[in-house]
C-alpha positions as CSV (number, residue, x, y, z in Angstrom):
1,M,0.0,-0.3,0.1
2,S,1.4,3.7,-1.1
3,S,1.9,6.1,1.2
4,A,-0.9,8.3,-0.3
5,E,-3.7,5.6,0.1
6,F,-2.9,5.0,3.6
7,T,-2.5,8.2,4.8
8,A,-6.3,8.4,3.9
9,M,-7.2,6.3,6.4
10,T,-8.4,6.9,9.9
11,D,-5.4,8.6,11.9
12,L,-6.0,6.0,15.1
13,A,-3.6,8.1,17.3
14,S,-5.8,10.7,17.3
15,R,-6.8,13.3,19.9
16,A,-10.4,13.4,18.7
17,L,-11.0,9.8,19.2
18,G,-9.2,9.8,22.8
19,G,-5.7,9.3,21.9
20,S,-2.7,10.1,24.7
21,V,0.5,9.8,24.9
22,S,1.0,7.9,28.1
23,A,4.5,8.3,28.8
24,A,8.0,9.1,27.5
25,N,11.2,8.5,28.7
26,D,12.7,11.9,28.0
27,E,11.2,15.1,27.2
28,L,13.5,17.7,28.2
29,F,13.0,19.9,25.5
30,A,9.3,19.6,24.1
31,Q,6.8,17.3,25.5
32,R,5.4,14.6,24.4
33,E,1.6,15.5,24.0
34,N,3.0,17.6,21.2
35,L,2.6,14.5,19.0
36,I,-0.9,13.9,18.6
37,R,-1.8,17.7,18.0
38,A,-4.2,17.8,15.3
39,E,-3.0,21.2,14.1
40,T,-0.2,21.4,11.5
41,P,2.9,22.3,13.4
42,F,4.1,25.9,13.1
43,F,7.2,27.6,13.9
44,D,8.0,31.0,15.1
45,P,11.9,31.7,15.1
46,A,11.6,34.4,17.5
47,E,10.1,31.9,20.6
48,F,12.8,31.1,23.1
49,G,12.2,29.5,26.4
50,H,13.7,28.5,29.6
51,K,15.4,25.2,28.0
52,G,15.9,27.3,24.6
53,K,14.5,27.5,21.2
54,V,10.4,26.2,21.4
55,Y,9.6,23.8,18.8
56,D,6.1,21.9,18.2
57,G,6.7,18.6,19.4
58,W,8.6,16.3,21.1
59,E,12.2,16.7,21.7
60,T,14.3,14.7,23.7
61,R,18.0,15.8,25.3
62,R,20.7,14.6,23.8
63,R,22.9,11.5,24.3
64,R,26.6,11.4,25.0
65,S,29.4,8.9,25.4
66,A,32.6,8.7,24.5
67,V,31.7,5.4,22.6
68,P,27.9,5.9,20.5
69,D,25.9,2.6,21.5
70,P,23.8,2.5,18.5
71,A,21.3,0.3,20.1
72,A,20.8,3.9,22.4
73,H,17.0,5.2,21.7
74,D,14.5,7.5,23.1
75,H,10.9,6.4,23.0
76,A,7.7,7.4,23.8
77,I,3.8,5.3,23.6
78,V,0.8,6.4,22.4
79,R,-2.6,4.5,23.3
80,L,-4.2,4.7,20.4
81,G,-7.7,6.1,20.8
82,S,-9.5,3.4,18.7
83,A,-7.9,-0.3,18.5
84,G,-7.2,-1.0,15.3
85,I,-5.4,-2.4,12.3
86,V,-2.4,0.0,11.8
87,H,-1.4,0.3,7.8
88,G,1.0,2.7,8.1
89,V,2.8,5.5,10.3
90,V,4.1,9.0,9.5
91,V,6.4,10.3,11.4
92,D,7.0,14.0,10.8
93,T,9.6,15.9,11.3
94,A,8.6,19.3,10.5
95,Y,10.9,22.4,11.2
96,F,13.3,20.0,12.7
97,K,16.3,20.4,10.5
98,G,19.7,19.7,12.7
99,N,18.2,17.8,15.9
100,Y,16.0,15.0,14.2
101,P,16.0,11.4,15.0
102,P,17.9,9.5,11.9
103,F,16.6,6.4,12.5
104,I,13.1,5.6,13.8
105,S,11.0,1.9,14.7
106,V,7.7,1.4,16.0
107,E,6.5,-1.2,18.5
108,A,2.5,-2.0,18.9
109,T,0.7,-4.2,21.4
110,S,-2.6,-4.7,22.4
111,I,-3.6,-5.0,26.2
112,E,-6.9,-5.5,27.9
113,G,-8.4,-2.8,30.0
114,Y,-6.7,0.3,31.3
115,P,-3.8,-0.8,32.5
116,D,-1.2,1.6,34.9
117,I,2.0,2.3,32.5
118,E,4.3,0.0,34.4
119,N,2.3,-3.2,33.0
120,V,2.0,-1.2,29.8
121,R,6.0,-1.1,29.4
122,K,6.0,-4.8,30.2
123,A,4.0,-6.1,27.7
124,D,4.9,-7.7,25.5
125,W,5.9,-5.4,22.2
126,V,5.8,-6.4,18.2
127,T,8.1,-4.1,15.9
128,I,5.4,-3.0,12.6
129,V,8.4,-0.7,11.6
130,E,12.0,-2.2,11.4
131,K,14.7,0.4,12.2
132,S,14.6,2.6,9.4
133,P,16.2,6.0,8.1
134,A,14.1,9.2,8.9
135,H,14.8,12.6,7.1
136,G,14.6,15.7,8.8
137,D,12.0,18.7,8.3
138,T,10.2,16.1,6.7
139,A,6.5,13.9,6.8
140,N,8.8,10.5,6.6
141,T,5.9,7.5,5.8
142,Y,6.0,3.7,6.6
143,P,4.1,1.0,5.6
144,V,3.0,-1.7,7.7
145,A,2.4,-4.7,6.9
146,D,1.1,-6.9,9.6
147,R,-2.9,-6.8,10.0
148,H,-3.3,-7.4,13.8
149,R,-5.5,-5.4,15.9
150,W,-3.7,-3.3,18.4
151,T,-4.1,-0.8,21.3
152,H,-1.0,0.8,21.7
153,V,2.5,1.8,19.9
154,R,5.7,2.9,20.8
155,L,7.8,5.3,18.6
156,C,12.1,4.9,19.0
157,I,14.0,7.6,17.6
158,Y,17.6,6.8,17.9
159,P,19.8,8.0,18.8
160,D,17.7,11.1,20.3
161,G,15.8,14.5,19.1
162,G,12.7,16.3,17.6
163,V,9.9,14.9,16.3
164,A,7.0,17.1,15.5
165,R,3.8,14.7,14.6
166,L,3.1,11.1,15.0
167,R,0.4,9.7,13.0
168,V,-1.0,6.2,13.2
169,H,-3.4,5.6,10.0
170,G,-5.9,2.4,9.7
171,E,-8.6,0.9,10.1
172,V,-11.1,0.8,13.8
173,V,-11.5,-2.5,15.0
174,P,-13.9,-1.7,17.9
175,D,-14.0,-3.7,20.5
176,P,-18.1,-5.3,20.6
177,R,-18.4,-5.7,24.2
178,F,-18.7,-1.8,24.1
179,L,-21.1,-2.2,21.0
180,S,-25.0,-2.4,22.6
181,G,-28.1,-0.8,21.1
182,T,-28.2,1.4,18.2
183,V,-24.6,2.1,16.9
184,D,-23.6,4.7,14.6
185,L,-22.4,2.8,11.8
186,L,-20.3,5.7,10.4
187,A,-19.1,6.8,13.3
188,A,-15.0,7.2,13.2
189,E,-14.8,5.4,16.5
190,T,-16.8,2.7,15.0
191,G,-14.9,1.9,12.1
192,G,-16.9,4.5,9.3
193,R,-14.0,6.5,7.4
194,L,-14.5,8.9,4.4
195,V,-13.7,7.2,0.7
196,G,-14.4,10.0,-1.8
197,C,-15.2,13.3,-2.1
198,S,-16.3,16.0,-4.8
199,D,-14.7,19.2,-2.6
200,A,-12.8,19.7,0.2
201,F,-10.8,23.1,-0.2
202,Y,-11.2,24.3,3.4
203,A,-11.8,21.3,5.4
204,S,-12.3,17.5,5.0
205,P,-15.4,15.9,5.2
206,A,-13.6,13.3,7.8
207,N,-14.7,15.7,10.1
208,I,-18.2,15.3,9.9
209,I,-17.5,11.4,11.3
210,L,-15.5,12.5,14.3
211,P,-16.8,12.2,17.9
212,G,-18.7,14.8,19.3
213,R,-20.5,18.1,17.6
214,A,-19.6,21.9,16.2
215,R,-16.1,20.4,15.4
216,A,-14.1,21.7,12.0
217,G,-16.8,20.0,9.6
218,W,-16.9,20.4,5.8
219,V,-16.6,23.3,4.3
220,R,-16.2,23.3,0.6
221,A,-15.2,26.0,-1.9
222,G,-18.1,28.5,-2.7
223,R,-19.7,28.0,-5.9
224,T,-22.6,29.1,-8.2
225,R,-26.2,28.2,-6.5
226,G,-27.3,24.8,-8.3
227,D,-24.1,23.3,-8.2
228,E,-24.2,20.1,-5.9
229,E,-21.1,18.5,-3.7
230,T,-20.8,15.1,-2.4
231,A,-19.0,12.9,0.3
232,T,-18.9,9.6,0.0
233,T,-18.4,7.9,4.0
234,T,-18.1,3.7,4.4
235,R,-18.4,2.1,7.0
236,S,-15.6,-1.1,7.8
237,S,-16.2,-4.3,5.8
238,R,-14.8,-5.2,9.0
239,W,-17.7,-4.2,11.1
240,P,-19.1,-5.7,13.9
241,P,-16.6,-7.7,14.9
242,R,-17.9,-10.9,16.4
243,E,-14.6,-11.0,18.9
244,C,-11.9,-9.2,19.2
245,P,-8.9,-12.0,18.7
246,A,-5.9,-10.9,17.0
247,T,-7.4,-11.3,13.6
248,P,-10.7,-10.4,13.7
249,R,-13.9,-11.8,12.1
250,W,-17.1,-10.1,10.8
251,T,-20.4,-10.2,9.9
252,P,-22.5,-7.7,8.0
253,A,-25.1,-4.6,9.9
254,T,-28.5,-3.1,9.0
255,T,-29.0,0.5,8.7
256,W,-32.3,1.9,11.0
257,A,-31.6,5.4,10.4
258,T,-29.5,8.3,9.1
259,R,-29.0,12.0,10.2
260,R,-27.6,14.6,9.5
261,D,-26.2,17.6,12.2
262,G,-26.0,21.1,10.6
263,S,-24.6,22.9,13.9
264,G,-21.4,24.7,14.2
């Protein structure tokens, strides 16, 4: 799968879906929570803080040793907002030009419930992106072939440095134990996703299936009266799951009603 294909899929780590950066072994220069901010990274050349230049991202202290250790690295653990199958990862080093990590890797695990961070660290982690080169001031893309369902990912940077954003694109696979009664089949958190639209000049139609109300919504370019715009969404062909094993099985669902929210 190409990067253009998987980046159009849902960002499983999105804070809008409930994603969080649970821990990092170091965040001396810039805090880990910036990794999953929805906004595009920014840079103000005049902005300095008590630790030096302020960057919009996660940045760790520099490692210093007489004999460099090629295995030395820093890491950040992200709990996915919606568990699912990861198709690709974007490690965006925007504005990190001399202080970016030259190599990265990504691991993943699937954990029941809401364990504390120490138990998360002790989980069985699987490498889904092998140690790979990364470039500065670039949205580095890495396809993922593993098709298991994951709840957490761990970004490792070698040996240190700064990353502006982490995006984890894939298919949402909801836990069927939390699905009861009437369910919104097109909602992003239950596996719905945007598959096409006629215009996304100001804002993507993918916003209209995010949780909650009055988000950015879908805003198209102005046209003359009478023109039509369309957006096509679909529920996952893998929904709803009968169970949540490592490789889920699926059954069809039935639509009972539809509703459009034009507020905001």
